[in-house]
Structure formats: structure tokens, C-alpha cells
C-alpha distance (Angstrom), angle and dihedral (degrees) to the residues before:
residue distance angle dihedral
X1 . . .
X2 3.86 . .
X3 3.85 92.7 .
X4 3.82 90.6 46.0
X5 3.87 91.5 48.5
X6 3.87 89.5 51.4
X7 3.77 91.7 48.9
X8 3.94 93.2 49.0
X9 3.81 89.0 49.6
X10 3.84 88.4 57.1
X11 3.80 92.4 44.1
X12 3.74 89.3 45.3
X13 3.90 90.2 56.7
X14 3.75 90.4 48.4
X15 3.88 89.1 50.5
X16 3.81 91.8 48.2
X17 3.90 90.2 50.9
X18 3.75 88.6 47.3
X19 3.74 91.1 54.8
X20 3.68 92.3 49.7
X21 3.76 90.2 50.1
X22 3.70 90.2 51.2
X23 3.68 90.5 54.5
X24 3.78 88.2 50.1
X25 3.71 92.4 52.2
X26 3.73 93.3 49.1
X27 3.78 89.5 49.4
X28 3.79 85.5 50.6
X29 3.95 89.9 55.1
X30 3.76 87.8 51.8
X31 3.82 91.6 46.2
X32 3.75 93.0 46.6
X33 3.83 91.6 51.5
X34 3.75 90.7 49.0
X35 3.93 93.3 46.1
X36 3.84 89.9 46.1
X37 3.88 92.1 55.2
X38 3.85 88.9 45.5
X39 3.84 91.9 46.6
X40 3.83 93.8 46.6
X41 3.91 89.6 50.3
X42 3.78 89.6 51.5
X43 3.74 91.3 45.8
X44 3.83 92.2 50.7
X45 3.73 90.2 45.3
X46 3.78 90.9 53.9
X47 3.85 94.6 47.0
X48 3.82 90.4 45.1
X49 3.96 85.9 52.6
X50 3.78 90.3 53.4
X51 3.84 92.1 44.7
X52 3.87 91.4 48.1
X53 3.83 87.2 49.0
X54 3.77 89.8 49.0
X55 3.79 90.9 49.1
X56 3.75 91.3 50.0
X57 3.86 90.8 51.9
X58 3.79 89.0 46.6
X59 3.83 92.0 55.1
X60 3.90 87.7 47.8
X61 3.89 92.2 52.4
X62 3.75 92.6 43.8
X63 3.78 88.9 53.0
X64 3.75 90.0 53.5
X65 3.90 90.8 50.0
X66 3.82 89.2 49.5
X67 3.88 90.6 52.4
X68 3.85 90.5 48.7
X69 3.84 88.8 48.3
X70 3.81 92.2 51.9
X71 3.76 92.2 46.3
X72 3.80 93.7 52.1
X73 3.80 91.8 48.4
X74 3.75 92.8 49.3
X75 3.89 92.9 51.4
X76 3.75 92.4 48.6
X77 3.81 95.1 45.3
X78 3.83 91.0 47.8
X79 3.88 88.7 49.6
X80 3.95 88.7 49.1
X81 3.72 93.1 52.2
X82 3.75 95.4 46.4
X83 3.80 92.9 47.1
X84 3.81 90.0 47.8
X85 3.79 93.0 54.8
X86 3.79 92.1 48.2
X87 3.82 91.2 46.6
X88 3.78 92.3 53.0
X89 3.83 91.6 47.8
X90 3.90 88.2 51.3
X91 3.72 94.8 47.2
X92 3.79 91.2 50.6
X93 3.83 90.9 52.3
X94 3.68 93.5 47.6
X95 3.80 91.1 51.0
X96 3.78 92.0 49.1
X97 3.81 92.8 47.5
X98 3.88 89.3 52.8
X99 3.74 92.0 53.6
X100 3.93 91.0 51.4
X101 3.71 90.5 51.0
X102 3.71 88.2 58.8
X103 3.86 90.3 54.8
X104 3.85 110.7 120.9
X105 3.81 95.7 -158.7
X106 3.85 110.3 89.5
X107 3.72 96.8 -166.9
X108 3.92 91.5 51.5
X109 3.79 89.9 47.6
X110 3.81 92.8 52.9
X111 3.80 92.6 51.0
X112 3.85 94.1 63.5
X113 3.87 102.3 20.6
X114 3.90 95.4 89.6
X115 3.93 91.7 50.1
X116 3.86 91.6 46.3
X117 3.75 92.0 49.0
X118 3.97 91.7 52.1
X119 3.89 88.7 48.0
X120 3.75 92.5 51.0
X121 3.91 92.8 49.7
X122 3.85 91.3 45.5
X123 3.78 89.9 49.4
X124 3.78 91.8 48.3
X125 3.76 89.9 51.5
X126 3.77 91.0 54.0
X127 3.88 86.0 65.3
X128 3.75 89.4 61.9
X129 3.71 131.0 146.5
X130 3.76 113.9 -43.4
X131 3.83 96.8 12.6
X132 3.82 88.5 103.3
X133 3.94 94.0 44.5
X134 3.91 121.1 98.5
X135 3.70 110.7 -109.0
X136 3.79 91.6 -151.1
X137 3.76 134.4 43.4
X138 3.87 122.3 -132.9
X139 3.70 92.3 -131.8
X140 3.80 122.4 95.8
X141 3.78 105.2 -131.6
X142 3.86 93.0 -152.9
X143 3.76 121.7 114.4
X144 3.76 118.6 -172.7
X145 3.83 109.9 -136.5
X146 3.83 99.0 -150.2
X147 3.80 97.0 149.7
X148 3.88 95.8 96.5
X149 3.88 91.4 49.1
X150 3.72 92.0 46.9
X151 3.79 91.3 50.8
X152 3.74 92.4 48.0
X153 3.93 89.1 49.4
X154 3.83 91.3 52.8
X155 3.74 88.8 46.4
X156 3.87 92.4 50.9
X157 3.80 104.8 119.2
X158 3.90 142.8 135.0
X159 3.75 119.1 -83.7
X160 3.77 127.0 -158.1
X161 3.70 118.5 -110.7
X162 3.78 109.6 -96.3
X163 3.66 120.1 -124.9
X164 3.84 108.8 -94.8
X165 3.95 118.3 -115.3
X166 3.67 114.3 -122.4
X167 3.79 122.5 -95.1
X168 3.87 117.0 -99.5
X169 3.86 122.2 -91.2
X170 3.84 117.4 -107.3
X171 3.88 111.3 -80.9
X172 3.74 119.7 -111.9
X173 3.78 116.3 -124.0
X174 3.88 110.1 -133.3
X175 3.84 104.1 -137.5
X176 3.77 95.5 -173.0
X177 3.87 89.2 62.1
X178 3.85 97.2 40.2
X179 3.93 116.6 95.4
X180 3.84 143.8 151.3
X181 3.83 128.5 -138.6
X182 3.74 120.6 -174.7
X183 3.88 104.3 -46.8
X184 3.77 97.5 -17.4
X185 3.74 132.7 88.5
X186 3.79 131.7 -159.8
X187 3.79 119.7 -157.4
X188 3.72 131.4 -173.5
X189 3.76 132.3 -171.9
X190 3.90 143.2 168.4
X191 3.80 141.5 -166.7
X192 3.69 118.7 -91.1
X193 3.86 107.2 -86.6
X194 3.73 97.8 -116.8
X195 3.79 95.4 43.4
X196 3.89 115.7 123.1
X197 3.71 98.0 175.5
X198 3.87 116.4 113.4
X199 3.77 115.9 -113.4
X200 3.85 120.5 -159.1
X201 3.73 97.0 -173.6
X202 3.81 152.2 -31.9
X203 3.72 138.1 -107.1
X204 3.70 120.7 -148.9
X205 3.84 121.4 -165.3
X206 3.76 133.6 -172.5
X207 3.82 127.4 -175.8
X208 3.80 120.8 -130.8
X209 3.82 96.4 -90.7
X210 3.71 91.5 -105.5
X211 3.71 103.9 72.9
X212 3.76 95.3 -84.9
X213 3.71 134.2 134.4
X214 3.89 120.6 -50.2
X215 3.80 116.8 -112.3
X216 3.71 132.8 -170.2
X217 3.93 114.4 -97.2
X218 3.81 99.0 166.9
X219 3.89 137.9 22.6
X220 3.73 118.9 176.6
X221 3.90 149.0 82.4
X222 3.88 98.8 -75.2
X223 3.80 120.0 104.9
X224 3.77 95.2 -150.3
X225 3.84 131.0 57.8
X226 3.78 135.6 174.8
X227 3.85 116.2 -152.4
X228 3.82 114.7 -154.8
X229 3.80 130.8 -167.3
X230 3.81 98.2 38.0
X231 3.86 117.1 156.3
X232 3.79 115.6 -91.9
X233 3.73 117.7 -120.4
X234 3.89 93.0 25.8
X235 3.74 136.5 123.4
X236 3.86 115.0 -133.6
X237 3.76 130.4 -165.7
X238 3.74 116.2 -147.7
X239 3.81 132.7 -171.5
X240 3.91 135.2 166.5
X241 3.78 133.5 -158.4
X242 3.86 132.4 -172.1
X243 3.80 129.6 -131.3
X244 3.87 143.2 -167.4
X245 3.77 136.7 168.0
X246 3.79 91.1 -70.1
X247 3.80 97.8 54.6
X248 3.74 147.3 -79.7
X249 3.78 128.1 -52.1
X250 3.81 125.8 -126.3
X251 3.87 115.4 -91.7
X252 3.67 125.8 -85.0
X253 3.81 117.9 -115.0
X254 3.88 109.8 -71.0
X255 3.79 114.7 -102.1
X256 3.86 119.9 -149.2
X257 3.88 117.1 -150.2
X258 3.76 133.7 173.0
X259 3.70 126.6 -145.9
X260 3.92 122.6 -143.5
X261 3.75 106.1 -52.0
X262 3.96 136.0 -153.1
X263 3.77 115.8 -94.5
X264 3.78 118.0 -132.1
X265 3.89 96.8 -115.4
X266 3.78 125.5 154.7
X267 3.76 115.1 -82.3
X268 3.77 118.8 -113.6
X269 3.69 141.0 167.5
X270 3.79 120.1 -118.8
X271 3.81 131.8 170.2
X272 3.80 123.4 -116.0
X273 2.94 121.3 -59.3
X274 3.80 109.8 40.2
X275 3.79 112.3 -143.9
X276 3.81 110.9 -150.6
X277 3.78 94.7 -133.6
X278 3.92 90.8 59.4
X279 3.81 93.8 50.1
X280 3.84 118.3 105.9
X281 3.83 96.2 -137.0
X282 3.77 124.0 173.2
X283 3.84 109.8 -119.2
X284 3.79 110.4 -134.4
X285 3.76 130.3 178.1
X286 3.83 109.4 -121.9
X287 3.75 119.4 -113.5
X288 3.77 131.3 176.7
X289 3.83 118.5 -89.5
X290 3.73 116.6 -100.3
X291 3.82 115.3 -128.8
X292 3.85 116.2 -172.5
X293 3.64 136.0 -173.7
X294 3.79 111.9 -119.6
X295 2.93 133.2 -59.5
X296 3.80 94.7 47.6
X297 3.80 142.6 94.6
X298 3.77 121.3 -78.6
X299 3.78 116.3 -99.6
X300 3.89 125.6 -122.5
X301 3.77 131.6 -140.9
X302 3.88 119.0 -157.3
X303 3.81 124.7 177.1
X304 3.81 123.8 -152.0
X305 3.92 119.0 -111.4
X306 3.75 110.1 -113.8
X307 3.81 124.5 -177.3
X308 3.83 138.2 167.0
X309 3.77 134.5 -152.8
X310 3.83 90.4 -137.8
X311 3.73 102.2 39.1
X312 3.83 129.9 34.0
X313 3.78 104.5 -145.5
X314 3.82 122.8 -139.6
X315 3.81 109.7 -98.7
X316 3.77 138.1 163.4
X317 3.85 126.2 -140.5
X318 3.63 124.8 -156.9
X319 3.62 109.9 -142.8
X320 3.83 140.8 171.1
X321 3.85 112.6 -132.3
X322 3.83 118.2 -130.7
X323 3.76 99.3 176.7
X324 3.85 145.2 -19.1
X325 3.80 89.8 -86.4
X326 3.81 108.5 22.6
X327 3.86 127.6 56.4
X328 3.78 125.0 -154.8
X329 3.76 101.8 -152.3
X330 3.74 133.6 -148.9
X331 3.72 99.8 162.5
X332 3.85 135.4 -162.2
X333 3.76 120.3 175.0
X334 3.64 120.5 -132.9
X335 3.86 105.8 -168.6
X336 3.81 120.2 -150.6
X337 3.72 137.9 161.0
X338 3.78 137.2 -153.8
X339 3.96 112.0 -69.5
X340 3.94 115.3 -125.6
X341 3.83 90.1 -175.4
X342 3.81 94.6 66.7
X343 3.94 99.7 28.8
X344 3.69 128.2 103.1
X345 3.78 113.8 -89.0
X346 3.80 88.9 -116.2
X347 3.78 95.6 62.8
X348 3.93 113.7 104.3
X349 3.84 114.5 -149.5
X350 3.86 126.7 -157.0
X351 3.83 138.4 154.3
X352 3.80 94.5 53.0
X353 3.93 88.6 -51.1
X354 3.87 91.2 -55.8
X355 3.77 92.2 110.3
X356 3.88 127.6 53.7
X357 3.74 136.7 179.1
X358 3.93 131.0 157.5
X359 3.66 139.2 -116.7
X360 3.81 93.9 -146.8
X361 3.70 135.4 76.1
X362 3.91 88.9 -138.0
X363 3.70 121.7 80.7
X364 3.83 118.3 -92.6
X365 3.77 131.2 -170.6
X366 3.95 128.7 -130.6
X367 3.77 124.3 179.2
X368 3.77 131.6 -154.9
X369 3.78 116.9 -109.8
X370 3.88 96.3 -119.0
X371 3.78 126.2 66.9
X372 3.84 125.5 -154.3
X373 3.80 126.2 -148.2
X374 3.87 100.5 158.9
X375 3.77 139.5 33.9
X376 3.89 136.1 16.4
X377 3.68 119.1 -50.6
X378 3.72 132.0 -177.2
X379 3.86 129.8 179.1
X380 3.79 136.9 162.7
X381 3.86 135.6 -144.2
X382 3.71 126.4 -157.3
X383 3.84 124.4 -144.3
X384 3.76 105.2 -132.2
X385 3.81 95.9 172.2
X386 3.82 130.6 17.6
X387 3.77 118.2 172.2
X388 3.84 133.0 169.0
X389 3.85 95.9 6.0
X390 3.84 101.8 -82.6
X391 3.73 121.3 172.0
X392 3.84 112.1 -123.6
X393 3.84 119.2 -173.0
X394 3.74 129.0 -138.6
X395 3.76 130.7 -172.8
X396 3.94 140.4 83.9
X397 3.67 134.3 -49.0
X398 3.80 145.3 175.4
X399 3.84 118.5 -101.3
X400 3.82 92.0 -105.7
X401 3.78 97.4 52.1
X402 3.84 119.2 139.5
X403 3.87 108.4 -86.2
X404 3.75 97.6 -165.7
X405 3.73 103.3 57.0
X406 3.83 136.8 56.9
X407 3.80 113.3 -69.6
X408 3.88 107.1 -94.3
X409 3.88 97.8 31.5
X410 3.85 90.8 112.2
X411 3.83 131.6 38.4
X412 3.79 92.5 -100.3
X413 3.90 96.3 77.7
X414 3.75 137.9 56.6
X415 3.88 109.2 -162.2
X416 3.86 149.0 157.9
X417 3.80 112.5 -137.6
X418 3.81 116.1 -163.9
X419 3.82 141.9 -178.1
X420 3.77 130.6 -172.0
X421 3.87 94.3 -71.6
X422 3.76 112.3 26.8
X423 3.92 146.9 3.9
X424 3.71 140.7 -139.9
X425 3.85 137.3 -164.7
X426 3.73 118.2 -125.4
X427 3.71 136.3 -171.2
X428 3.82 127.1 160.3
X429 3.83 87.3 -2.1
X430 3.85 93.3 -60.4
X431 3.81 114.7 130.7
X432 3.78 118.4 -148.6
X433 3.83 141.2 164.9
X434 3.75 105.6 24.1
X435 3.84 105.5 -153.7
X436 3.90 129.2 -171.6
X437 3.73 117.5 -120.5
X438 3.78 129.6 69.4
X439 3.74 145.0 -168.7
X440 3.84 135.2 -91.5
X441 3.78 134.5 -178.9
X442 3.88 107.2 -58.9
X443 3.82 93.7 26.5
X444 3.72 120.1 137.5
X445 3.88 124.0 -138.8
X446 3.76 119.6 -158.7
X447 3.77 126.8 -159.1
X448 3.89 120.6 -163.6
X449 3.89 115.0 -169.0
X450 3.75 111.2 -173.2
X451 3.77 106.9 -175.3
X452 3.86 88.7 172.6
X453 3.78 89.5 66.1
X454 3.84 91.3 22.1
X455 3.87 94.4 -126.6
X456 3.82 138.9 129.5
X457 3.74 120.9 -149.3
X458 3.87 130.5 176.3
X459 3.76 136.7 -149.9
X460 3.83 135.0 -167.1
X461 3.86 117.1 -155.7
X462 3.90 91.2 -11.5
X463 3.88 91.8 -53.2
X464 3.76 120.2 114.2
X465 3.83 107.1 -112.2
X466 3.87 110.0 -143.8
X467 3.74 125.2 -35.6
X468 3.74 127.5 -49.6
X469 3.86 100.1 -48.2
X470 3.81 102.6 -151.6
X471 3.74 138.5 7.5
X472 3.77 139.1 -169.1
X473 3.78 93.4 41.0
X474 3.82 114.4 167.6
X475 3.84 133.8 164.0
X476 3.88 134.8 37.3
X477 3.89 114.7 -27.7
X478 3.90 129.2 -175.0
X479 3.78 124.4 -158.2
X480 3.90 107.8 -103.3
X481 3.73 141.5 -166.7
X482 3.79 131.8 -179.9
X483 3.85 119.6 -165.3
X484 3.86 143.5 145.1
X485 3.70 132.8 -137.4
X486 3.86 94.8 -72.9
X487 3.82 91.0 67.2
X488 3.70 134.8 65.2
X489 3.80 120.8 -173.9
């Protein structure tokens, strides 16, 4: 009984599995019926699409046949009309000549016979070679080449699904080619050396610089990407993955990078604006940014303070604002120069791209290389040459601002333009806040971009020029200047 009971238990398990298998098979029957209906509908839709395409092509071909038909009829009808007129003229001349031949007065006949003979010969010549030949054939010289399509229709068949190729391997970040400068980062990557899987492109992701979610910043085939407009004094995480038709690879290892960071200088209170030569900045030798695979410490990027007695270079100071008048300063310098790549072709660069003028009498725009999206930034520009009282403009702009018009003419720039007596603020070609006081050779124009308060303020020779120029600024802004050949900045 014990042996039989054990055998029954094993058989019972098999029977249970058989029942579950039968349920699975019945479900498969139902699923096959549903898939069959869906597949038939898809097949009918595909064939209907082919038939619709063929009908559209048929209509196009019929239209061409109708045009050929109308053309042939017009040519033949025109020839019928022309030939009818000539025949009527010829018949009339023949009838007149027969009446003249019947004339019994020899002297009267001789007076007109020569003219009639010339007219008869001339009319006969008009019926020369080709006049009585049809200008158009009745055949339609069109031959429909349907053999390739018929062959394709006969070859129309189902194909088995091909085995998918594997997804790519995770890319490898090339640390020796990755770097940061001011608030931009350049990242480079490659496929593993032994990988043979085809890659169609890459997806680069960065977080928000504050430990937030990753977001896509680049999708494409290139293996290097520079991301501009990052926040200063922020730590970003970067990662990249590859993709092909099969799918997406796992992510690369995460890279930690640090944009230009505040230095720990002594706090001090200075009035607006903040002249560079009065700022107590720590002088630090520059060294390349350190980028490390996790887990590690974030890298830092410092840039040496440079100044000249003859030329005040463009600079930007990160500061923390204490009040509307006084500024508590912890300063880091983010050096930048004018950008030849985005400037108008008439702009002339010198002094390592720190000095610009123009070879046109029209206003031309040049931008700085570094864009700002967060924090407090101040820079100054010196007027090295100022002839014939032009009105250069200073301010900030988007990267796609108009380059062949005064700064502020479009909605991509916020500027102050100034001559030797007064200034105006301008955005989207709207002029506001005329203020007395202008510039001369040697003057200094200051620009204060406060992206914490989202304002833009200007100064001339260290004195604020007019009220706060613009408010509610948000996004990525580049330092910008427009000038003509009468100005050097």
C-alpha cells in the first residue's frame, strides 16, 4: 500500500502538470486565433496600402496620357486650320485665273498676266515639301515598364524574423581627453577595444549639478561633446550609453566633474560696481581639472588672475550679494575672451582675442566665449579708441543673436548703447531710459549680471548708469558687444 501510494503521488503530479499544460495549450489556441485576426488585419492593411499606392500611380500615369492626348489633338487641329486657310486661298486664286483665261480682250489679258503668273508660282511654292505631311503621329509613344513591379509582386512573400544582433557594450570614458573650463565641460568616450557590435549612436546624460535626475544633453554619432552653460561652483555627474537597432547598452561608469569654484578669500564690503583692481583676489596657479570615476572626490578648476596696465581684460566675478548697495565678496575669476567662432566676419581680433574692432561702418556683434546661467557676474570693458561719436552697445545675448545689427535690435539681446553724451537701454528694438552721460576714449563700461535676482545693470567709469536696466532674466547669457570701425574695445 505504501509503494502504491508513493507511485500514485508521482502519477498525480504528472496528471496535475498535464492539466496545467492543457490549460496552456487551450490558451495558446485562443492566442493563435487572436494573433491570426490581428496578423490578417495587418496583412490586409499592408496590401491595401500597396493597392492605394498603385492606384495613385495609375492616376498619375493616366494624367500623363491625357496630357499627351490633348497635345496631339491640338497640333493636328492647328494644322487642319492652317491647311484649310491656305487651301481656300489657293482655290480662290485658281477660280480667278480660270475667269481671266476666258477673257477675249488680248490687251487686257496681257496687262495682268505677268502678275497672275508670279502669284500662281508663289502660291505653289507655299505648298512646298513638308506642308502636306502630318506634324503629329497617331501613335502614343509611351510604353509602361511594369515588369519590375510584376516581378516584385510575384516575389511578395513572408520572411522569418531575423535573429537580433546583440546590444552594444557600455562605452568607456577617456579621462585623458575629458576636461572642464569655467562653466563648460568636454567629455570623450569610445567603445571597448574588443567590441565588434555595430553602434549607431550615443546618448550623453548629465544631472542638474545638484544631485538631481539625469537628463539627455547629446544624442548622435560623435564620440566627443562639449556642454556649455553649466552652473559655476557646481558638481556634475556624467554618463554615456550606446545604442543600435536592437537596443541600448548599459551606462558607462559615472564621471564626477567640478566647474569653476569659489575661493575662500576674506569677506569685504565694496560699493557697486566692483573694479577688478580693487578686489582682493587670491592668485592661484592654474591646473587642469581632476575628473575621477566614482567613488572619488570632485575635481576643481582654478584660473590664474592676469591683468595689464594698458588693457583691462574681460573677467567675471562670482559674488554673493548682501544688499542692494553693498556686496559681500567671495570671488573666483572665470577668464574668457571674445569668441571669433560666433562673431560677425567684419570683427577684427587682436591681443589674444581680448581686443576687438571692426572693418565696417555698420554695427557688428561679437560675443564672449563663456555663457552664464547662474550666480552673480561682473565684467568691465575699456574703450581704447572712440572716433566720430559712434554709439557702441554693451550687454548680454543669446548665442543665436543677430550679428549684423546693433546689439538689442532683436529679442535675443539686452544692451545699453551709448554715445559721447547719453545712453539708452534696448531690447527687441525697444529704446528706454535715456540717461545723460556718455563715453570717451579711455572710459570703462561695467556690466553686472545678477542671475540670482535676474537683473542686468550697467556702469560707466564706476558710476551706475541709469536704473536697473532689465529684470526677469532667465536662461543662458553670453557677454556681448556691438561696434563699428570707429570703436576699439
